[in-house]
C-alpha positions in Angstrom: 62.7 -81.1 -30.5 60.8 -82.7 -27.7 62.1 -80.2 -25.2 61.0 -77.2 -27.3 57.5 -78.7 -27.7 57.2 -79.1 -24.0 58.3 -75.5 -23.4 55.7 -74.2 -25.9 53.0 -76.2 -24.3 53.8 -74.7 -20.9 53.7 -71.1 -22.3 50.3 -71.7 -23.9 48.9 -73.2 -20.7 50.0 -70.1 -18.8 48.4 -67.8 -21.2 45.2 -69.7 -20.9 45.2 -69.5 -17.2 45.8 -65.7 -17.3 43.0 -65.3 -19.8 40.6 -67.2 -17.6 41.7 -65.1 -14.6 41.1 -61.9 -16.6 37.6 -62.9 -17.5 36.8 -63.7 -13.9 38.1 -60.3 -12.6 36.1 -58.1 -15.0 32.8 -58.5 -13.2 34.5 -58.3 -9.9 36.0 -54.9 -10.9 32.6 -53.7 -12.0 31.0 -54.8 -8.8 33.5 -53.0 -6.7 33.6 -49.7 -8.6 33.2 -46.6 -6.3 29.7 -44.9 -6.1 29.4 -41.3 -7.5 29.8 -38.5 -4.9 26.9 -36.1 -4.8 25.5 -33.4 -2.5 21.9 -33.7 -1.5 19.2 -31.8 0.3 16.3 -33.3 2.2 13.1 -31.5 1.4 11.4 -30.0 4.4 8.1 -27.9 4.4 8.5 -24.3 5.3 6.5 -21.1 5.4 7.0 -19.1 2.2 5.9 -15.5 1.4 6.1 -14.3 -2.2 6.3 -10.5 -2.7 6.9 -8.0 -5.4 8.6 -4.6 -5.1 6.9 -1.8 -7.0 7.4 1.9 -7.2 5.0 4.1 -5.2 4.3 7.7 -4.3 3.3 9.2 -1.0 0.1 11.2 -0.6 -1.4 13.0 2.4 -4.4 11.4 4.1 -6.2 14.7 4.2 -5.3 18.0 2.4 -7.0 21.4 2.6 -6.4 24.7 0.8 -6.9 27.7 2.9 -9.0 30.3 1.0 -10.8 33.5 2.0 -14.6 33.3 2.1 -14.9 37.1 2.1 -13.0 39.9 0.4 -10.7 42.1 2.4 -7.2 43.1 3.4 -5.0 40.6 5.3 -3.9 42.2 8.6 -2.0 39.4 10.3 -0.6 36.0 9.7 -1.0 34.0 12.9 1.0 30.8 12.4 4.6 29.6 11.9 5.2 28.2 8.5 5.8 24.5 8.6 4.2 24.1 12.1 1.7 21.6 13.3 -1.8 23.2 13.3 -4.9 22.2 15.2 -8.3 22.2 13.6 -10.0 25.5 14.2 -6.8 27.5 14.8 -6.9 31.1 13.4 -4.4 31.4 10.6 -5.1 34.8 9.0 -6.9 37.9 10.2 -8.7 39.9 7.6 -9.6 43.5 8.5 -12.9 43.1 10.4 -13.9 46.8 10.6 -16.2 46.8 7.5 -17.9 43.7 8.6 -18.5 45.0 12.1 -20.2 48.1 10.6 -22.4 45.9 8.5 -23.4 43.9 11.5 -24.3 47.1 13.4 -26.4 48.2 10.4 -28.2 44.9 10.1 -28.9 45.0 13.8 -30.5 48.4 13.5 -32.7 47.2 10.6 -33.8 44.3 12.7 -34.7 46.6 15.6 -36.8 48.8 13.3 -38.6 45.8 11.9 -39.4 44.6 15.4 -40.9 48.0 16.2 -43.0 47.9 13.0 -44.4 44.5 13.8 -45.2 45.5 17.3 -47.2 48.5 16.0 -49.0 46.4 13.4 -50.0 43.9 16.0 -51.4 46.6 18.3 -53.4 48.1 15.4 -55.0 44.7 14.6 -55.9 44.2 18.3 -57.6 47.6 18.3 -59.6 47.1 15.2 -60.8 43.6 16.0 -63.7 44.7 18.4 -64.5 47.7 16.2 -65.1 45.5 13.1 -67.3 43.2 15.1 -69.4 46.3 16.2 -69.3 47.4 12.6 -67.7 50.7 13.7 -65.0 50.2 10.9 -65.2 48.5 7.6 -64.0 45.0 7.1 -61.5 46.3 4.5 -59.8 48.5 7.1 -59.3 45.5 9.4 -58.0 43.3 6.6 -55.5 45.9 5.6 -54.2 46.0 9.2 -53.8 42.2 9.3 -51.9 42.4 6.0 -49.5 45.0 7.4 -48.9 42.9 10.5 -48.0 39.9 8.4 -45.7 42.0 6.2 -44.0 43.4 9.3 -43.4 39.9 10.6 -41.8 38.9 7.2 -39.6 42.0 7.5 -38.4 40.8 10.9 -37.5 37.4 9.5 -35.6 39.0 6.6 -33.8 41.3 9.0 -32.7 38.4 11.2 -31.4 36.5 8.2 -29.4 39.5 7.1 -28.0 40.0 10.5 -26.9 36.4 10.7 -25.2 36.7 7.3 -23.3 39.8 8.4 -22.2 38.1 11.6 -21.0 35.1 9.5 -19.0 37.5 7.3 -17.4 39.0 10.4 -16.6 35.4 11.6 -15.0 34.7 8.2 -12.7 37.6 8.7 -10.8 35.2 11.0 -9.6 32.5 8.6 -9.5 29.2 10.5 -7.9 25.8 9.8 -10.5 23.3 8.7 -8.3 20.3 9.6 -5.4 19.5 11.8 -2.0 18.9 10.2 1.2 20.5 9.0 0.8 23.9 7.3 3.0 24.8 4.4 4.4 28.2 3.6 2.1 31.3 3.5 1.1 32.2 -0.1 -0.1 35.7 0.8 1.4 38.3 3.1 0.0 41.0 5.3 -1.5 43.8 3.3 -2.6 41.6 0.5 -6.2 41.9 -0.9 -7.9 38.5 -0.9 -11.3 37.4 -2.2 -13.2 34.1 -2.6 -12.5 34.1 -6.3 -8.7 34.0 -6.0 -7.1 31.2 -8.0 -4.2 30.8 -5.5 -5.0 29.7 -1.9 -3.7 31.6 1.1 -1.9 28.4 2.4 -2.2 24.6 2.4 -2.5 22.1 5.3 -1.8 18.4 4.9 -2.4 15.7 7.5 0.6 13.5 7.4 0.6 11.6 10.8 -0.8 8.9 8.5 -0.1 8.9 4.7 -1.2 7.0 1.7 1.3 5.1 -0.4 -0.2 4.7 -3.9 1.0 1.8 -6.0 0.0 0.8 -9.5 -0.7 -2.9 -9.4 -1.7 -5.2 -12.2 -5.5 -5.9 -12.0 -4.9 -9.6 -12.7 -3.4 -10.1 -9.2 -5.9 -8.0 -7.3 -8.3 -10.8 -6.7 -5.5 -12.9 -5.2 -4.6 -10.1 -2.8 -8.3 -9.7 -1.8 -8.5 -13.5 -1.1 -5.4 -13.3 1.1 -6.8 -10.3 3.0 -10.0 -12.3 3.8 -8.3 -15.6 4.6 -6.8 -16.9 7.8 -3.3 -16.1 6.7 -1.2 -13.6 8.7 -2.2 -10.0 8.4 -1.6 -8.7 4.8 0.9 -6.0 5.3 3.1 -3.9 3.0 6.7 -3.0 3.8 7.8 0.5 2.7 11.3 0.9 1.2 13.2 4.0 0.3 13.8 5.0 -3.3 17.1 3.1 -3.0 15.4 -0.1 -2.0 16.5 0.0 1.7 13.8 -0.8 4.3 12.5 2.2 6.2 11.1 0.1 9.0 7.6 1.2 8.2 4.7 -1.1 7.4 1.2 -0.4 6.1 -2.0 -2.1 5.2 -3.8 -2.3 1.9 -7.1 -0.5 1.6 -8.1 -1.7 -1.9 -9.4 1.8 -2.9 -8.9 1.4 -6.7 -12.2 1.2 -8.5 -11.1 1.7 -12.1 -8.6 -0.2 -14.3 -6.3 1.9 -16.5 -7.3 0.9 -20.1 -3.8 1.5 -21.4 -1.7 -0.4 -18.8 -4.3 -2.8 -17.2 -3.2 -1.5 -13.8 -5.3 -0.4 -10.8 -4.5 2.0 -8.0 -3.6 0.1 -4.8 -3.7 2.4 -1.8 -1.7 1.6 1.3 -2.3 3.3 4.6 0.9 3.9 6.6 1.4 5.3 10.1 3.9 8.2 9.9 4.3 9.6 13.4 7.8 10.9 12.7 6.7 12.6 9.5 9.5 10.7 7.5 7.2 10.3 4.5 6.2 13.5 2.9 3.6 14.0 0.2 5.0 13.6 -3.3 7.9 11.5 -2.1 8.8 8.5 -4.4 9.3 5.3 -2.4 9.0 1.5 -3.1 6.5 -0.9 -1.6 6.9 -4.6 -1.1 3.5 -6.0 -2.0 2.7 -9.6 -0.9 1.7 -11.8 -3.8 1.2 -15.2 -2.2 1.6 -17.0 1.1 2.3 -20.7 1.6 2.3 -22.3 5.1 4.0 -25.6 4.0 5.9 -25.0 0.8 8.7 -27.1 -0.7 11.6 -25.5 -2.5 14.6 -26.7 -4.4 17.7 -24.7 -5.5 17.6 -23.5 -9.1 20.9 -25.4 -9.9 19.2 -28.7 -9.1 16.5 -28.3 -11.8 17.2 -29.5 -15.4 14.9 -29.2 -18.3 14.2 -31.7 -21.1 11.9 -30.6 -23.8 10.6 -27.9 -21.5 9.9 -30.4 -18.7 11.5 -29.6 -15.3 13.3 -32.5 -13.7 15.4 -33.2 -10.6 17.4 -36.3 -9.5 16.0 -38.0 -6.4 18.0 -40.5 -4.2 15.9 -43.6 -3.3 16.2 -45.9 -0.3 18.8 -48.1 -2.0 21.1 -45.1 -2.7 20.3 -45.0 -6.3 19.2 -41.9 -8.3 16.1 -41.5 -10.4 15.0 -38.5 -12.5 11.6 -37.1 -11.3 9.5 -34.7 -13.4 8.2 -31.8 -11.3 6.2 -28.6 -11.7 7.8 -25.5 -10.4 6.3 -22.2 -9.4 7.9 -18.9 -8.4 11.6 -18.3 -8.3 12.6 -16.6 -5.1 16.1 -16.1 -3.9 17.6 -18.7 -6.2 15.0 -21.4 -5.2 12.1 -22.7 -7.1 8.8 -23.4 -5.3 7.8 -27.0 -6.0 4.1 -27.1 -7.1 3.9 -30.9 -7.6 6.1 -34.0 -8.2 8.0 -34.1 -4.9 7.1 -34.7 -1.2 8.6 -33.8 2.1 11.5 -36.1 3.2 12.8 -36.9 -0.2 16.5 -36.4 -1.0 17.2 -34.2 -4.0 20.7 -34.1 -5.7 22.0 -30.5 -5.8 25.6 -30.9 -6.9 27.1 -33.7 -9.1 24.0 -34.1 -11.4 26.1 -33.8 -14.6 27.5 -37.4 -14.1 24.3 -39.1 -13.1 22.3 -41.7 -15.0 19.2 -43.6 -14.0 19.8 -46.3 -11.2 23.4 -45.0 -10.7 24.7 -45.8 -7.2 25.7 -42.6 -5.3 27.4 -41.6 -2.1 25.6 -38.6 -0.5 26.8 -35.8 1.6 24.8 -32.8 2.9 24.7 -29.9 0.5 26.0 -26.6 1.9 24.7 -23.5 0.1 27.3 -20.9 -0.7 27.2 -17.8 1.5 25.3 -14.8 0.1 26.9 -11.4 -0.3 24.9 -10.2 2.6 26.1 -13.0 4.9 29.7 -12.4 3.8 29.4 -8.7 4.5 27.9 -9.4 7.9 30.7 -11.8 8.8 33.3 -9.2 7.7 31.7 -6.6 10.0 
């Protein structure tokens, strides 16, 4: 019996030692547990431009309808359809013969009026000494003076009529009022035209510069005006094709809208674009990238780093001790998968981008630099 009791005592003593050893190793295991692996990004201020792509339509800077100012038969068309026309170039020739005849007739009337006024003046000069000598009555002299004044008025009227007839003759040559590209001729030789015609003879549009008209919400118009008047880089608009591809053309905003559409709340935003190669034609639908805001030192975080609790945006920030803490932030625009940080963070802080699902306050982490995934555009460029 004694030997069995001694053996049982030894076993119990061993178990007690193992239990004590286990109690001592638990905190040691907790202290030596590995930190969580996370990917972080260091916040750095950068220039950020916010823009919006809106549909737009091209309009000519200047447009003119060619119309006849006199009635007559079109004899000649003196331009190539679709050609560039200089201001003052003769486009159509209306038969000038009737107007030349009217000029000659008006000139003859003026000549007769000049002869009448000369005779009336001579009569007054003859009667002046006779009326003083009472050789003729005063009434006779007054009648001669009245005839002289009437003859002078007839001369003035004849001159005006002759000027008008010469102007009609000039209008027989239909000229271009502006420089630009002329469209197709809408009348042909032999057609009878008149100033009352509903259809013009042709149209000219100046398209070396064009307007790109955009409908923009009136609520952001003041912001655009402030940017245009500030010290920020020039407020320009990039023109894109209807498919969204850049055309390599840039314009400037004119702010020509003066009335807000009561139904949509939009205002016309007019953009002036140089068009030396005539790539933009009036009526063409394009897209315009309109600047909305510009920040010279913005902070941005990837969308995947932001979590929301009860509507409050938060990110995990790594402190100097390698521990993470949740920080409430205010975010602004979402651009290219990144939120602009309005408040709550400062430059130089490290924000956790990947591994946030395992984090808890004061958790120890091991950080590595976050590498953003390549975009489709970058992958396509690398493939080429």
